[in-house]
PyMOL Python script that loads the backbone (N, CA, C, O; Angstrom):
from pymol import cmd

cmd.read_pdbstr("""\
ATOM      1  N   MET A   1     105.569 139.524 139.750  1.00  0.00           N
ATOM      2  CA  MET A   1     106.831 139.907 139.157  1.00  0.00           C
ATOM      3  C   MET A   1     107.873 140.016 140.271  1.00  0.00           C
ATOM      4  O   MET A   1     107.624 140.616 141.316  1.00  0.00           O
ATOM      5  N   GLN A   2     109.019 139.435 140.030  1.00  0.00           N
ATOM      6  CA  GLN A   2     110.098 139.451 141.022  1.00  0.00           C
ATOM      7  C   GLN A   2     110.721 140.852 141.127  1.00  0.00           C
ATOM      8  O   GLN A   2     110.729 141.617 140.162  1.00  0.00           O
ATOM      9  N   ARG A   3     111.236 141.162 142.305  1.00  0.00           N
ATOM     10  CA  ARG A   3     111.866 142.460 142.537  1.00  0.00           C
ATOM     11  C   ARG A   3     113.050 142.677 141.589  1.00  0.00           C
ATOM     12  O   ARG A   3     113.270 143.792 141.115  1.00  0.00           O
ATOM     13  N   THR A   4     113.810 141.614 141.314  1.00  0.00           N
ATOM     14  CA  THR A   4     114.957 141.756 140.417  1.00  0.00           C
ATOM     15  C   THR A   4     114.502 142.136 139.002  1.00  0.00           C
ATOM     16  O   THR A   4     115.167 142.908 138.311  1.00  0.00           O
ATOM     17  N   GLU A   5     113.367 141.584 138.590  1.00  0.00           N
ATOM     18  CA  GLU A   5     112.823 141.927 137.279  1.00  0.00           C
ATOM     19  C   GLU A   5     112.350 143.383 137.258  1.00  0.00           C
ATOM     20  O   GLU A   5     112.567 144.100 136.282  1.00  0.00           O
ATOM     21  N   LEU A   6     111.705 143.809 138.340  1.00  0.00           N
ATOM     22  CA  LEU A   6     111.286 145.210 138.450  1.00  0.00           C
ATOM     23  C   LEU A   6     112.495 146.145 138.418  1.00  0.00           C
ATOM     24  O   LEU A   6     112.468 147.187 137.763  1.00  0.00           O
ATOM     25  N   ALA A   7     113.554 145.763 139.132  1.00  0.00           N
ATOM     26  CA  ALA A   7     114.769 146.584 139.161  1.00  0.00           C
ATOM     27  C   ALA A   7     115.377 146.677 137.764  1.00  0.00           C
ATOM     28  O   ALA A   7     115.874 147.731 137.367  1.00  0.00           O
ATOM     29  N   SER A   8     115.337 145.585 137.032  1.00  0.00           N
ATOM     30  CA  SER A   8     115.857 145.574 135.666  1.00  0.00           C
ATOM     31  C   SER A   8     115.052 146.501 134.759  1.00  0.00           C
ATOM     32  O   SER A   8     115.623 147.245 133.961  1.00  0.00           O
ATOM     33  N   ILE A   9     113.724 146.454 134.881  1.00  0.00           N
ATOM     34  CA  ILE A   9     112.861 147.336 134.094  1.00  0.00           C
ATOM     35  C   ILE A   9     113.118 148.789 134.472  1.00  0.00           C
ATOM     36  O   ILE A   9     113.212 149.653 133.601  1.00  0.00           O
ATOM     37  N   LEU A  10     113.231 149.057 135.767  1.00  0.00           N
ATOM     38  CA  LEU A  10     113.499 150.414 136.236  1.00  0.00           C
ATOM     39  C   LEU A  10     114.832 150.913 135.690  1.00  0.00           C
ATOM     40  O   LEU A  10     114.932 152.055 135.240  1.00  0.00           O
ATOM     41  N   LEU A  11     115.843 150.071 135.727  1.00  0.00           N
ATOM     42  CA  LEU A  11     117.160 150.432 135.212  1.00  0.00           C
ATOM     43  C   LEU A  11     117.074 150.772 133.718  1.00  0.00           C
ATOM     44  O   LEU A  11     117.629 151.776 133.271  1.00  0.00           O
ATOM     45  N   GLU A  12     116.394 149.947 132.972  1.00  0.00           N
ATOM     46  CA  GLU A  12     116.231 150.174 131.527  1.00  0.00           C
ATOM     47  C   GLU A  12     115.529 151.507 131.257  1.00  0.00           C
ATOM     48  O   GLU A  12     115.965 152.286 130.409  1.00  0.00           O
ATOM     49  N   LEU A  13     114.441 151.760 131.985  1.00  0.00           N
ATOM     50  CA  LEU A  13     113.688 153.000 131.783  1.00  0.00           C
ATOM     51  C   LEU A  13     114.482 154.223 132.228  1.00  0.00           C
ATOM     52  O   LEU A  13     114.404 155.277 131.596  1.00  0.00           O
ATOM     53  N   LEU A  14     115.243 154.091 133.307  1.00  0.00           N
ATOM     54  CA  LEU A  14     116.104 155.183 133.767  1.00  0.00           C
ATOM     55  C   LEU A  14     117.140 155.535 132.709  1.00  0.00           C
ATOM     56  O   LEU A  14     117.361 156.707 132.402  1.00  0.00           O
ATOM     57  N   GLU A  15     117.767 154.508 132.159  1.00  0.00           N
ATOM     58  CA  GLU A  15     118.788 154.751 131.145  1.00  0.00           C
ATOM     59  C   GLU A  15     118.187 155.383 129.893  1.00  0.00           C
ATOM     60  O   GLU A  15     118.790 156.273 129.294  1.00  0.00           O
ATOM     61  N   ASP A  16     116.998 154.924 129.497  1.00  0.00           N
ATOM     62  CA  ASP A  16     116.315 155.524 128.349  1.00  0.00           C
ATOM     63  C   ASP A  16     115.974 156.987 128.618  1.00  0.00           C
ATOM     64  O   ASP A  16     116.127 157.842 127.746  1.00  0.00           O
ATOM     65  N   GLU A  17     115.511 157.261 129.834  1.00  0.00           N
ATOM     66  CA  GLU A  17     115.067 158.604 130.192  1.00  0.00           C
ATOM     67  C   GLU A  17     116.230 159.585 130.312  1.00  0.00           C
ATOM     68  O   GLU A  17     116.150 160.712 129.824  1.00  0.00           O
ATOM     69  N   THR A  18     117.305 159.157 130.959  1.00  0.00           N
ATOM     70  CA  THR A  18     118.394 160.076 131.263  1.00  0.00           C
ATOM     71  C   THR A  18     119.523 160.056 130.239  1.00  0.00           C
ATOM     72  O   THR A  18     120.299 161.007 130.148  1.00  0.00           O
ATOM     73  N   GLY A  19     119.614 158.979 129.474  1.00  0.00           N
ATOM     74  CA  GLY A  19     120.740 158.840 128.556  1.00  0.00           C
ATOM     75  C   GLY A  19     122.014 158.403 129.259  1.00  0.00           C
ATOM     76  O   GLY A  19     123.066 158.276 128.633  1.00  0.00           O
ATOM     77  N   GLU A  20     121.916 158.174 130.557  1.00  0.00           N
ATOM     78  CA  GLU A  20     123.053 157.710 131.358  1.00  0.00           C
ATOM     79  C   GLU A  20     123.093 156.194 131.350  1.00  0.00           C
ATOM     80  O   GLU A  20     122.088 155.537 131.076  1.00  0.00           O
ATOM     81  N   THR A  21     124.271 155.639 131.654  1.00  0.00           N
ATOM     82  CA  THR A  21     124.405 154.198 131.822  1.00  0.00           C
ATOM     83  C   THR A  21     124.726 153.931 133.281  1.00  0.00           C
ATOM     84  O   THR A  21     125.679 154.483 133.831  1.00  0.00           O
ATOM     85  N   TYR A  22     123.924 153.082 133.901  1.00  0.00           N
ATOM     86  CA  TYR A  22     124.113 152.730 135.303  1.00  0.00           C
ATOM     87  C   TYR A  22     124.555 151.278 135.357  1.00  0.00           C
ATOM     88  O   TYR A  22     123.899 150.402 134.793  1.00  0.00           O
ATOM     89  N   SER A  23     125.665 151.025 136.032  1.00  0.00           N
ATOM     90  CA  SER A  23     126.146 149.643 136.124  1.00  0.00           C
ATOM     91  C   SER A  23     125.251 148.825 137.045  1.00  0.00           C
ATOM     92  O   SER A  23     125.082 147.621 136.853  1.00  0.00           O
ATOM     93  N   ASP A  24     124.686 149.481 138.038  1.00  0.00           N
ATOM     94  CA  ASP A  24     123.833 148.796 139.003  1.00  0.00           C
ATOM     95  C   ASP A  24     122.966 149.841 139.686  1.00  0.00           C
ATOM     96  O   ASP A  24     123.340 151.009 139.780  1.00  0.00           O
ATOM     97  N   LEU A  25     121.810 149.411 140.158  1.00  0.00           N
ATOM     98  CA  LEU A  25     120.950 150.310 140.918  1.00  0.00           C
ATOM     99  C   LEU A  25     121.049 149.955 142.390  1.00  0.00           C
ATOM    100  O   LEU A  25     120.595 148.891 142.811  1.00  0.00           O
ATOM    101  N   ASP A  26     121.632 150.833 143.160  1.00  0.00           N
ATOM    102  CA  ASP A  26     121.711 150.656 144.602  1.00  0.00           C
ATOM    103  C   ASP A  26     120.372 151.076 145.186  1.00  0.00           C
ATOM    104  O   ASP A  26     119.922 152.200 144.966  1.00  0.00           O
ATOM    105  N   GLU A  27     119.730 150.174 145.935  1.00  0.00           N
ATOM    106  CA  GLU A  27     118.395 150.478 146.472  1.00  0.00           C
ATOM    107  C   GLU A  27     118.400 151.652 147.437  1.00  0.00           C
ATOM    108  O   GLU A  27     117.354 152.252 147.683  1.00  0.00           O
ATOM    109  N   SER A  28     119.556 151.986 147.986  1.00  0.00           N
ATOM    110  CA  SER A  28     119.612 153.117 148.915  1.00  0.00           C
ATOM    111  C   SER A  28     119.892 154.433 148.187  1.00  0.00           C
ATOM    112  O   SER A  28     119.929 155.490 148.817  1.00  0.00           O
ATOM    113  N   ALA A  29     120.089 154.379 146.866  1.00  0.00           N
ATOM    114  CA  ALA A  29     120.375 155.598 146.100  1.00  0.00           C
ATOM    115  C   ALA A  29     119.165 156.522 146.093  1.00  0.00           C
ATOM    116  O   ALA A  29     118.039 156.096 145.834  1.00  0.00           O
ATOM    117  N   ASP A  30     119.416 157.785 146.381  1.00  0.00           N
ATOM    118  CA  ASP A  30     118.372 158.803 146.345  1.00  0.00           C
ATOM    119  C   ASP A  30     117.979 159.061 144.891  1.00  0.00           C
ATOM    120  O   ASP A  30     118.838 159.270 144.035  1.00  0.00           O
ATOM    121  N   LEU A  31     116.694 159.045 144.624  1.00  0.00           N
ATOM    122  CA  LEU A  31     116.213 159.219 143.252  1.00  0.00           C
ATOM    123  C   LEU A  31     116.602 160.576 142.676  1.00  0.00           C
ATOM    124  O   LEU A  31     117.008 160.672 141.518  1.00  0.00           O
ATOM    125  N   ARG A  32     116.480 161.600 143.470  1.00  0.00           N
ATOM    126  CA  ARG A  32     116.728 162.941 142.957  1.00  0.00           C
ATOM    127  C   ARG A  32     118.192 163.341 143.052  1.00  0.00           C
ATOM    128  O   ARG A  32     118.756 163.830 142.073  1.00  0.00           O
ATOM    129  N   LYS A  33     118.815 163.147 144.197  1.00  0.00           N
ATOM    130  CA  LYS A  33     120.205 163.564 144.374  1.00  0.00           C
ATOM    131  C   LYS A  33     121.190 162.522 143.856  1.00  0.00           C
ATOM    132  O   LYS A  33     122.145 162.856 143.155  1.00  0.00           O
ATOM    133  N   GLY A  34     120.953 161.261 144.202  1.00  0.00           N
ATOM    134  CA  GLY A  34     121.886 160.206 143.814  1.00  0.00           C
ATOM    135  C   GLY A  34     121.853 159.890 142.333  1.00  0.00           C
ATOM    136  O   GLY A  34     122.887 159.580 141.741  1.00  0.00           O
ATOM    137  N   LEU A  35     120.659 159.967 141.719  1.00  0.00           N
ATOM    138  CA  LEU A  35     120.523 159.665 140.292  1.00  0.00           C
ATOM    139  C   LEU A  35     120.354 160.933 139.453  1.00  0.00           C
ATOM    140  O   LEU A  35     120.192 160.872 138.235  1.00  0.00           O
ATOM    141  N   ASN A  36     120.396 162.087 140.136  1.00  0.00           N
ATOM    142  CA  ASN A  36     120.284 163.392 139.471  1.00  0.00           C
ATOM    143  C   ASN A  36     119.010 163.535 138.639  1.00  0.00           C
ATOM    144  O   ASN A  36     119.042 164.054 137.523  1.00  0.00           O
ATOM    145  N   LEU A  37     117.901 163.074 139.187  1.00  0.00           N
ATOM    146  CA  LEU A  37     116.623 163.206 138.492  1.00  0.00           C
ATOM    147  C   LEU A  37     115.923 164.470 138.959  1.00  0.00           C
ATOM    148  O   LEU A  37     115.697 164.659 140.154  1.00  0.00           O
ATOM    149  N   ASP A  38     115.582 165.333 138.011  1.00  0.00           N
ATOM    150  CA  ASP A  38     114.798 166.502 138.382  1.00  0.00           C
ATOM    151  C   ASP A  38     113.316 166.140 138.290  1.00  0.00           C
ATOM    152  O   ASP A  38     112.969 165.006 137.956  1.00  0.00           O
ATOM    153  N   SER A  39     112.454 167.094 138.582  1.00  0.00           N
ATOM    154  CA  SER A  39     111.019 166.790 138.620  1.00  0.00           C
ATOM    155  C   SER A  39     110.489 166.359 137.253  1.00  0.00           C
ATOM    156  O   SER A  39     109.618 165.492 137.183  1.00  0.00           O
ATOM    157  N   LEU A  40     110.989 166.939 136.177  1.00  0.00           N
ATOM    158  CA  LEU A  40     110.565 166.530 134.838  1.00  0.00           C
ATOM    159  C   LEU A  40     110.998 165.101 134.531  1.00  0.00           C
ATOM    160  O   LEU A  40     110.235 164.324 133.955  1.00  0.00           O
ATOM    161  N   ASP A  41     112.229 164.757 134.919  1.00  0.00           N
ATOM    162  CA  ASP A  41     112.710 163.386 134.727  1.00  0.00           C
ATOM    163  C   ASP A  41     111.826 162.400 135.479  1.00  0.00           C
ATOM    164  O   ASP A  41     111.483 161.337 134.962  1.00  0.00           O
ATOM    165  N   MET A  42     111.462 162.766 136.706  1.00  0.00           N
ATOM    166  CA  MET A  42     110.633 161.884 137.532  1.00  0.00           C
ATOM    167  C   MET A  42     109.259 161.678 136.906  1.00  0.00           C
ATOM    168  O   MET A  42     108.765 160.552 136.845  1.00  0.00           O
ATOM    169  N   VAL A  43     108.643 162.756 136.442  1.00  0.00           N
ATOM    170  CA  VAL A  43     107.320 162.643 135.826  1.00  0.00           C
ATOM    171  C   VAL A  43     107.391 161.750 134.597  1.00  0.00           C
ATOM    172  O   VAL A  43     106.557 160.862 134.421  1.00  0.00           O
ATOM    173  N   SER A  44     108.362 161.978 133.768  1.00  0.00           N
ATOM    174  CA  SER A  44     108.508 161.179 132.554  1.00  0.00           C
ATOM    175  C   SER A  44     108.793 159.716 132.889  1.00  0.00           C
ATOM    176  O   SER A  44     108.223 158.815 132.274  1.00  0.00           O
ATOM    177  N   LEU A  45     109.666 159.482 133.854  1.00  0.00           N
ATOM    178  CA  LEU A  45     109.985 158.119 134.273  1.00  0.00           C
ATOM    179  C   LEU A  45     108.743 157.399 134.776  1.00  0.00           C
ATOM    180  O   LEU A  45     108.500 156.248 134.414  1.00  0.00           O
ATOM    181  N   ILE A  46     107.961 158.070 135.607  1.00  0.00           N
ATOM    182  CA  ILE A  46     106.746 157.463 136.154  1.00  0.00           C
ATOM    183  C   ILE A  46     105.741 157.161 135.056  1.00  0.00           C
ATOM    184  O   ILE A  46     105.100 156.111 135.076  1.00  0.00           O
ATOM    185  N   LEU A  47     105.596 158.066 134.102  1.00  0.00           N
ATOM    186  CA  LEU A  47     104.694 157.798 132.978  1.00  0.00           C
ATOM    187  C   LEU A  47     105.126 156.555 132.201  1.00  0.00           C
ATOM    188  O   LEU A  47     104.292 155.738 131.811  1.00  0.00           O
ATOM    189  N   HIS A  48     106.421 156.420 131.982  1.00  0.00           N
ATOM    190  CA  HIS A  48     106.938 155.238 131.281  1.00  0.00           C
ATOM    191  C   HIS A  48     106.703 153.967 132.093  1.00  0.00           C
ATOM    192  O   HIS A  48     106.347 152.924 131.544  1.00  0.00           O
ATOM    193  N   ILE A  49     106.904 154.066 133.400  1.00  0.00           N
ATOM    194  CA  ILE A  49     106.675 152.910 134.280  1.00  0.00           C
ATOM    195  C   ILE A  49     105.205 152.506 134.242  1.00  0.00           C
ATOM    196  O   ILE A  49     104.882 151.327 134.094  1.00  0.00           O
ATOM    197  N   GLU A  50     104.321 153.487 134.376  1.00  0.00           N
ATOM    198  CA  GLU A  50     102.882 153.203 134.362  1.00  0.00           C
ATOM    199  C   GLU A  50     102.463 152.537 133.053  1.00  0.00           C
ATOM    200  O   GLU A  50     101.696 151.574 133.057  1.00  0.00           O
ATOM    201  N   ASN A  51     102.966 153.050 131.946  1.00  0.00           N
ATOM    202  CA  ASN A  51     102.638 152.460 130.645  1.00  0.00           C
ATOM    203  C   ASN A  51     103.195 151.055 130.503  1.00  0.00           C
ATOM    204  O   ASN A  51     102.507 150.159 130.013  1.00  0.00           O
ATOM    205  N   ARG A  52     104.414 150.858 130.921  1.00  0.00           N
ATOM    206  CA  ARG A  52     105.073 149.555 130.773  1.00  0.00           C
ATOM    207  C   ARG A  52     104.419 148.489 131.642  1.00  0.00           C
ATOM    208  O   ARG A  52     104.203 147.360 131.200  1.00  0.00           O
ATOM    209  N   LEU A  53     104.101 148.863 132.903  1.00  0.00           N
ATOM    210  CA  LEU A  53     103.567 147.887 133.853  1.00  0.00           C
ATOM    211  C   LEU A  53     102.043 147.892 133.923  1.00  0.00           C
ATOM    212  O   LEU A  53     101.451 147.069 134.622  1.00  0.00           O
ATOM    213  N   LYS A  54     101.409 148.808 133.208  1.00  0.00           N
ATOM    214  CA  LYS A  54      99.947 148.909 133.193  1.00  0.00           C
ATOM    215  C   LYS A  54      99.379 149.130 134.603  1.00  0.00           C
ATOM    216  O   LYS A  54      98.428 148.472 135.025  1.00  0.00           O
ATOM    217  N   ILE A  55     100.000 150.082 135.314  1.00  0.00           N
ATOM    218  CA  ILE A  55      99.545 150.442 136.657  1.00  0.00           C
ATOM    219  C   ILE A  55      99.397 151.955 136.737  1.00  0.00           C
ATOM    220  O   ILE A  55      99.854 152.688 135.860  1.00  0.00           O
ATOM    221  N   GLU A  56      98.745 152.408 137.812  1.00  0.00           N
ATOM    222  CA  GLU A  56      98.661 153.832 138.105  1.00  0.00           C
ATOM    223  C   GLU A  56      99.318 154.066 139.455  1.00  0.00           C
ATOM    224  O   GLU A  56      99.034 153.369 140.429  1.00  0.00           O
ATOM    225  N   ILE A  57     100.193 155.051 139.498  1.00  0.00           N
ATOM    226  CA  ILE A  57     100.902 155.364 140.731  1.00  0.00           C
ATOM    227  C   ILE A  57     100.310 156.628 141.332  1.00  0.00           C
ATOM    228  O   ILE A  57     100.256 157.674 140.685  1.00  0.00           O
ATOM    229  N   ASN A  58      99.872 156.517 142.567  1.00  0.00           N
ATOM    230  CA  ASN A  58      99.292 157.623 143.308  1.00  0.00           C
ATOM    231  C   ASN A  58     100.374 158.668 143.601  1.00  0.00           C
ATOM    232  O   ASN A  58     101.459 158.325 144.071  1.00  0.00           O
ATOM    233  N   THR A  59     100.081 159.929 143.326  1.00  0.00           N
ATOM    234  CA  THR A  59     101.045 161.011 143.515  1.00  0.00           C
ATOM    235  C   THR A  59     101.502 161.108 144.962  1.00  0.00           C
ATOM    236  O   THR A  59     102.679 161.344 145.234  1.00  0.00           O
ATOM    237  N   GLU A  60     100.572 160.927 145.885  1.00  0.00           N
ATOM    238  CA  GLU A  60     100.925 161.001 147.307  1.00  0.00           C
ATOM    239  C   GLU A  60     101.937 159.918 147.673  1.00  0.00           C
ATOM    240  O   GLU A  60     102.899 160.181 148.394  1.00  0.00           O
ATOM    241  N   GLU A  61     101.718 158.697 147.175  1.00  0.00           N
ATOM    242  CA  GLU A  61     102.661 157.604 147.430  1.00  0.00           C
ATOM    243  C   GLU A  61     104.016 157.899 146.785  1.00  0.00           C
ATOM    244  O   GLU A  61     105.065 157.650 147.378  1.00  0.00           O
ATOM    245  N   LEU A  62     103.976 158.425 145.584  1.00  0.00           N
ATOM    246  CA  LEU A  62     105.204 158.728 144.863  1.00  0.00           C
ATOM    247  C   LEU A  62     106.026 159.773 145.597  1.00  0.00           C
ATOM    248  O   LEU A  62     107.253 159.687 145.629  1.00  0.00           O
ATOM    249  N   ASN A  63     105.370 160.746 146.179  1.00  0.00           N
ATOM    250  CA  ASN A  63     106.077 161.798 146.917  1.00  0.00           C
ATOM    251  C   ASN A  63     106.835 161.252 148.122  1.00  0.00           C
ATOM    252  O   ASN A  63     107.805 161.859 148.576  1.00  0.00           O
ATOM    253  N   ARG A  64     106.394 160.105 148.639  1.00  0.00           N
ATOM    254  CA  ARG A  64     107.085 159.488 149.780  1.00  0.00           C
ATOM    255  C   ARG A  64     108.252 158.607 149.336  1.00  0.00           C
ATOM    256  O   ARG A  64     109.041 158.170 150.174  1.00  0.00           O
ATOM    257  N   ALA A  65     108.375 158.344 148.047  1.00  0.00           N
ATOM    258  CA  ALA A  65     109.443 157.490 147.534  1.00  0.00           C
ATOM    259  C   ALA A  65     110.692 158.338 147.312  1.00  0.00           C
ATOM    260  O   ALA A  65     110.767 159.118 146.362  1.00  0.00           O
ATOM    261  N   ALA A  66     111.661 158.177 148.192  1.00  0.00           N
ATOM    262  CA  ALA A  66     112.884 158.970 148.103  1.00  0.00           C
ATOM    263  C   ALA A  66     114.046 158.194 147.485  1.00  0.00           C
ATOM    264  O   ALA A  66     114.941 158.780 146.877  1.00  0.00           O
ATOM    265  N   THR A  67     114.021 156.876 147.647  1.00  0.00           N
ATOM    266  CA  THR A  67     115.135 156.061 147.166  1.00  0.00           C
ATOM    267  C   THR A  67     114.665 155.065 146.104  1.00  0.00           C
ATOM    268  O   THR A  67     113.467 154.874 145.893  1.00  0.00           O
ATOM    269  N   VAL A  68     115.626 154.445 145.451  1.00  0.00           N
ATOM    270  CA  VAL A  68     115.314 153.405 144.475  1.00  0.00           C
ATOM    271  C   VAL A  68     114.524 152.287 145.157  1.00  0.00           C
ATOM    272  O   VAL A  68     113.554 151.781 144.592  1.00  0.00           O
ATOM    273  N   GLY A  69     114.929 151.902 146.357  1.00  0.00           N
ATOM    274  CA  GLY A  69     114.226 150.862 147.101  1.00  0.00           C
ATOM    275  C   GLY A  69     112.788 151.243 147.401  1.00  0.00           C
ATOM    276  O   GLY A  69     111.887 150.410 147.299  1.00  0.00           O
ATOM    277  N   ASP A  70     112.564 152.509 147.775  1.00  0.00           N
ATOM    278  CA  ASP A  70     111.201 153.000 148.026  1.00  0.00           C
ATOM    279  C   ASP A  70     110.345 152.868 146.768  1.00  0.00           C
ATOM    280  O   ASP A  70     109.190 152.448 146.832  1.00  0.00           O
ATOM    281  N   LEU A  71     110.927 153.232 145.626  1.00  0.00           N
ATOM    282  CA  LEU A  71     110.188 153.160 144.366  1.00  0.00           C
ATOM    283  C   LEU A  71     109.881 151.709 144.005  1.00  0.00           C
ATOM    284  O   LEU A  71     108.785 151.404 143.536  1.00  0.00           O
ATOM    285  N   LEU A  72     110.839 150.820 144.221  1.00  0.00           N
ATOM    286  CA  LEU A  72     110.596 149.400 143.950  1.00  0.00           C
ATOM    287  C   LEU A  72     109.503 148.853 144.867  1.00  0.00           C
ATOM    288  O   LEU A  72     108.657 148.075 144.426  1.00  0.00           O
ATOM    289  N   ASP A  73     109.514 149.254 146.141  1.00  0.00           N
ATOM    290  CA  ASP A  73     108.455 148.845 147.078  1.00  0.00           C
ATOM    291  C   ASP A  73     107.089 149.318 146.563  1.00  0.00           C
ATOM    292  O   ASP A  73     106.115 148.565 146.574  1.00  0.00           O
ATOM    293  N   LEU A  74     107.036 150.566 146.116  1.00  0.00           N
ATOM    294  CA  LEU A  74     105.802 151.149 145.596  1.00  0.00           C
ATOM    295  C   LEU A  74     105.313 150.369 144.372  1.00  0.00           C
ATOM    296  O   LEU A  74     104.122 150.083 144.248  1.00  0.00           O
ATOM    297  N   LEU A  75     106.223 150.032 143.484  1.00  0.00           N
ATOM    298  CA  LEU A  75     105.848 149.275 142.291  1.00  0.00           C
ATOM    299  C   LEU A  75     105.333 147.894 142.660  1.00  0.00           C
ATOM    300  O   LEU A  75     104.353 147.419 142.086  1.00  0.00           O
ATOM    301  N   GLU A  76     105.994 147.245 143.620  1.00  0.00           N
ATOM    302  CA  GLU A  76     105.539 145.923 144.060  1.00  0.00           C
ATOM    303  C   GLU A  76     104.126 145.996 144.635  1.00  0.00           C
ATOM    304  O   GLU A  76     103.287 145.147 144.332  1.00  0.00           O
ATOM    305  N   ARG A  77     103.861 147.007 145.463  1.00  0.00           N
ATOM    306  CA  ARG A  77     102.524 147.165 146.051  1.00  0.00           C
ATOM    307  C   ARG A  77     101.477 147.392 144.962  1.00  0.00           C
ATOM    308  O   ARG A  77     100.400 146.796 144.997  1.00  0.00           O
ATOM    309  N   ASN A  78     101.790 148.244 144.010  1.00  0.00           N
ATOM    310  CA  ASN A  78     100.837 148.533 142.938  1.00  0.00           C
ATOM    311  C   ASN A  78     100.568 147.305 142.083  1.00  0.00           C
ATOM    312  O   ASN A  78      99.427 147.067 141.686  1.00  0.00           O
ATOM    313  N   LEU A  79     101.586 146.536 141.799  1.00  0.00           N
ATOM    314  CA  LEU A  79     101.402 145.316 141.010  1.00  0.00           C
ATOM    315  C   LEU A  79     100.592 144.279 141.789  1.00  0.00           C
ATOM    316  O   LEU A  79      99.777 143.564 141.207  1.00  0.00           O
ATOM    317  N   ALA A  80     100.815 144.197 143.101  1.00  0.00           N
ATOM    318  CA  ALA A  80     100.050 143.260 143.932  1.00  0.00           C
ATOM    319  C   ALA A  80      98.576 143.672 143.953  1.00  0.00           C
ATOM    320  O   ALA A  80      97.694 142.820 143.848  1.00  0.00           O
ATOM    321  N   GLN A  81      98.307 144.971 144.087  1.00  0.00           N
ATOM    322  CA  GLN A  81      96.929 145.464 144.080  1.00  0.00           C
ATOM    323  C   GLN A  81      96.270 145.194 142.733  1.00  0.00           C
ATOM    324  O   GLN A  81      95.093 144.836 142.674  1.00  0.00           O
ATOM    325  N   LYS A  82      97.019 145.365 141.664  1.00  0.00           N
ATOM    326  CA  LYS A  82      96.495 145.094 140.323  1.00  0.00           C
ATOM    327  C   LYS A  82      96.114 143.621 140.214  1.00  0.00           C
ATOM    328  O   LYS A  82      95.074 143.291 139.643  1.00  0.00           O
ATOM    329  N   GLY A  83      96.949 142.730 140.756  1.00  0.00           N
ATOM    330  CA  GLY A  83      96.661 141.309 140.741  1.00  0.00           C
ATOM    331  C   GLY A  83      95.432 140.971 141.552  1.00  0.00           C
ATOM    332  O   GLY A  83      94.639 140.118 141.152  1.00  0.00           O
ATOM    333  N   GLU A  84      95.259 141.629 142.690  1.00  0.00           N
ATOM    334  CA  GLU A  84      94.074 141.396 143.531  1.00  0.00           C
ATOM    335  C   GLU A  84      92.812 141.859 142.824  1.00  0.00           C
ATOM    336  O   GLU A  84      91.772 141.207 142.919  1.00  0.00           O
ATOM    337  N   GLN A  85      92.893 142.976 142.116  1.00  0.00           N
ATOM    338  CA  GLN A  85      91.723 143.498 141.401  1.00  0.00           C
ATOM    339  C   GLN A  85      91.324 142.557 140.269  1.00  0.00           C
ATOM    340  O   GLN A  85      90.135 142.369 140.010  1.00  0.00           O
ATOM    341  N   LYS A  86      92.300 141.971 139.600  1.00  0.00           N
ATOM    342  CA  LYS A  86      91.993 141.023 138.534  1.00  0.00           C
ATOM    343  C   LYS A  86      91.330 139.775 139.090  1.00  0.00           C
ATOM    344  O   LYS A  86      90.425 139.214 138.471  1.00  0.00           O
ATOM    345  N   ALA A  87      91.790 139.337 140.278  1.00  0.00           N
ATOM    346  CA  ALA A  87      91.258 138.115 140.893  1.00  0.00           C
ATOM    347  C   ALA A  87      89.829 138.324 141.377  1.00  0.00           C
ATOM    348  O   ALA A  87      89.035 137.384 141.425  1.00  0.00           O
ATOM    349  N   ALA A  88      89.512 139.552 141.731  1.00  0.00           N
ATOM    350  CA  ALA A  88      88.167 139.845 142.264  1.00  0.00           C
ATOM    351  C   ALA A  88      87.210 139.972 141.164  1.00  0.00           C
ATOM    352  O   ALA A  88      86.027 140.217 141.401  1.00  0.00           O
TER     353      ALA A  88
END
""", "prot")
cmd.dss("prot")
cmd.show_as("cartoon", "prot")
cmd.util.cbc("prot")
cmd.orient("prot")
């Protein structure tokens, strides 16, 4: 899955979760301060992402994701690992 497609899915899920409309997702935007996501918003967003992409996100990895770009990197890694597991 291309990063732009992941960003589009993330944008859609963010808007569904928060009720806000974002014209664009800046990869340097802070998830909590820049997008005003509290811990409940983050948990719900991650659950939606996991369900949509059929992946599991490690809590430790998630705690290191501070920006939109960090989260997209994390999603790319998880999707790549999922692909490797299917191939094996």
